[in-house]
N, C-alpha and C positions, 0 to 999 in steps of 0.2 A: 965402736958405733956411738955416735953422738945422740943426745936426747931427741934431736929433730929427726933422726932416722928411725926412732922407735915407732912401731905400728901398734895402734890401739883398736880394740874391737868395740863398736858401738852397740847399743841395745838392739838395734835393728839387724845386727849381724854385719853391717858394713864395716870396712876396715879403712882407717885413715892414719896419717902421720900424727904423732903426738904434737900438740900445740900448747906451749907455755902460755901464749896469749889468751887462748880459750879458757884455760884453767884460771888464770889470773882474773879474767873478765867475770867468770862465774862467781868467784869469791868476792870481787868488788861489788857485784850487783846485790849481794847480800848485806851490803853496808858495813863490811869488815874493814878495819883500819889498814893503812898501807903497811905498817910494821908487821902486823899479824899476817897479812897477805903474803909478804915476802917470806916469812917463816914457813907458811904452808907450802908455797911453791918450791922452796928449797927441800922440804921434806918429801914432796911428791917425786922430785927428781932422784931421790935415793932409793925409791922402790920400783922405778920403771924397769920393765923387761919386755921382751918381744911378745906381742899379742896379748898384753895385759888388757883387761876389759875396762871400759869407762866406769862400770859399777864398782870394780875393785879400787880404782883411783878415788872414786867418790867416797867409799867406805873409809879409806885411809884419811881423807880430808876431814870427815866427820869426827873420827876418833882423835885426830890431832887437835881439832878445835875444842873438843869436849875436855881435853886434858890441858888446854891453854888457860891463861889467867882469866879469860872471858868464855867460860864453858857455854853460856847462853848463846854464843855465836853459832854453835853447832846446830841449835834448833832453827835458827834463821837460815843457815845454809841448807839444811835438810828439808826445806819447805816442799819441794817438788815430790820427794819420796813420801813425806808425811801426808800429803794430799792423797796419794795412792793408797795409803793405809786407812783411809776413811771408809773403805768398803768392809765387807764384800758387796753389800747393796749400795746403790747410789744415793739412798736417802740422806745419810749424814752430809754428803757433799752438797746436796740440794739445800740443806739447812745452812751449811757454811756459806754458800753463794748468797743465800737470803740475808745473812748477817752482813756480808760485804756490801750488798746493795743498800741495806738499811743505813749503814754508816755513811753511804754516799748520798743519803737524803731521800731514798725511795721508801714508800710504804709497800711492804711485801706480804705475800701469802704463799704457802707451799702446798703441793699436792691437792690441787683443786679439781674436782670433777665438774666439767662444764658441757652443756649440750651444744653441739654444732648443728648445722643445717641437716646433716645426714646421720651422724652418730655422736655419742658422748666421747669426751677426751679427758685424760688426766693431764693437767698442766702442772709441770714441775714447780715453776715459780711464776707468780704474777707480780709485776712491779709497777707501781704508780708514782708519778711525780707531776705535780701541777695538773694539767688537763690531759696528760697522756698516760696510756696504759700499755704495758708490754707483755707479750706472751714469751716466756723463756723456757727453752728446751735445754735441760742440763744433762750433759753426757759425761758419765764417769768411767774412767779406765783405771784398772789397778795393775796393769802390765806395762813395764817400760817399753817404749817403741810403738805402743798402740796409738792409732789415730782415728778420728771421726771422719768417715768417708762420705761419698756423695749421697748414699741412701739416707744417712742421718739428716743431711740438709734437705733432701726431698721430702721426707715425712714431717720434718719440722714445718716446712712451708705448707704442706697439705693440711696439717692440723690448724695452722693459722688461717688458712683460706676457708676451711669448713666452719670454724668458729665465727669468723667475720661474715659469713653468708647466712647466719642465723639472725634474722631481724629482731628477734626478741632476746638475744643473748648478749654476752659481753663483746664489746667492740675494741679491738686492739689496734694501736697505732703502728706496731711493727712486731716482727718475730725476731727473737735473739737465739743464738746457739752458743752456749757456754760450756767449755770442756777443760779438763785439767791437764790434757796433753796437747796434741797438735791436731790440725785439720789438714786433710789431703788437699793438694793443689786443685784437683777437680771439684771438690766440695766447696773450696773457697771461691773458685771461678763462678760456680752456680750461685753461691750466696751473694756475691757482688752483683751479679746480673739481676737477680730477682729481688734484691733489697733486704736480705737477712743480715742482721748485725752479728758478727762473729767475735767472740772473745775466747781466746785459747791461752795456754801457758805463756806464749811469747808473741802473740798476735792480738791487736795491731801493735805497731812500735810504741804508741802512746795509749795507755789505757788497757794494756793486756792484763791477764789475771795475776801474774807475778807482781806487776806494778801496783795493781789495785790492793793486793794484800799488804804490800809494804806501806802504801799510803795510809791505809786504815789501821795498821799495826795489829791486825787480827791474824793470829797463828793458830793452827789446829792443835788439839791436845795430843795428836799422834806424833808431834815433834818432841814430846817430853820423854827423855830417856829414863826417868825414874818410874815410868809406868810400864808394866808388862803388856804384852799384846792382849791378854785376857782382860786386864784392867782398863785398857783403852776402849775395848769393845763394850765393857760394862758401862762406862761413862757415856759413850755414844748412844747406847740404848736408852739412857736416861736424858737424852737431848742436851748433853754437855759436849759441845764440839770445839770450844775456843779455850785457849790458854787463859784468856782474860776472864772467863767464867770461873775457872779454877782458882785464879789469883785472888778473887774477891770472896772465896769461900772460907769458912773456918774449919778447924779440925773436926768439930762435932758434926758438921754437914757431911764430910767425907766418911766419918765413922758410920753414919747412917747408911752410907752406900757400900759398906763392907770393908773399908780401909782401917787397918789398925792405926793407933796414935802415931807411931814413929813414921810409918809410910805416908800418912796424911800430911805430916809436917814436911817431909821431903818433897812431896809432889807440889804442895802449895808454894814452898820456897822456890823450886825450880820454875814454876809458872810465873811467879812474881819477877824472877830474874829475867825471864824471856820477855815479859811485857815491858819491863824497865829498859832492857837493852834495845827493844824495838821502837822506842819512842823517838 
């Protein structure tokens, strides 16, 4: 059996033939060099078996990159999974989206309670640039294969409409839907028809979430392998969501957050490597 005949199981449960081109493309999108990409692809081909999951392939790639001469490349490649670890609540992801938009030149606020014509609404992110103001619904998923469906697009527009029908309230130029995974085709059709701007992991072709993160060089702390799950959650609770934030901290600041001296040094060093590699 050749590698092109190997069947892999996707996160959705769908089965498809293994594609070296897809693996190579996913690695290249992370900005990894051609030489290291070739090494990773060669390694993946040694572990292929019938009905291997895409998750298993992904884990092998992450481990290989972490043990390579450029271990920070693993944080860059693990970006999609790292975003899912920003949970369990969606609040850290909302803060992360806010940081991305701020770097893009927007003035942002998160978790604002605003009065519509009929009822009050909690708006995840408000973004302003020049004379325009946008209401942003941020939809967080922590399960691979999960998608934002039609009802998400429907209630996003319903909120936007009620807020804009309050003559004494905030007026928004447009509604956005931002998600860390994908949007169903039905939801996307509705959004296009009604005028909602959608930003998902890979949509649109230009200006998708993956691209925006790479453009701004902002990576979540959940990409850091030197942090345990508990330590990641502790930093998120303290509104530290970016590797860039950790990279500019000193050991004393992490000591105050409960990290011992040695661990603090390791975390700061890895964060600095990730930020340096991402420039």
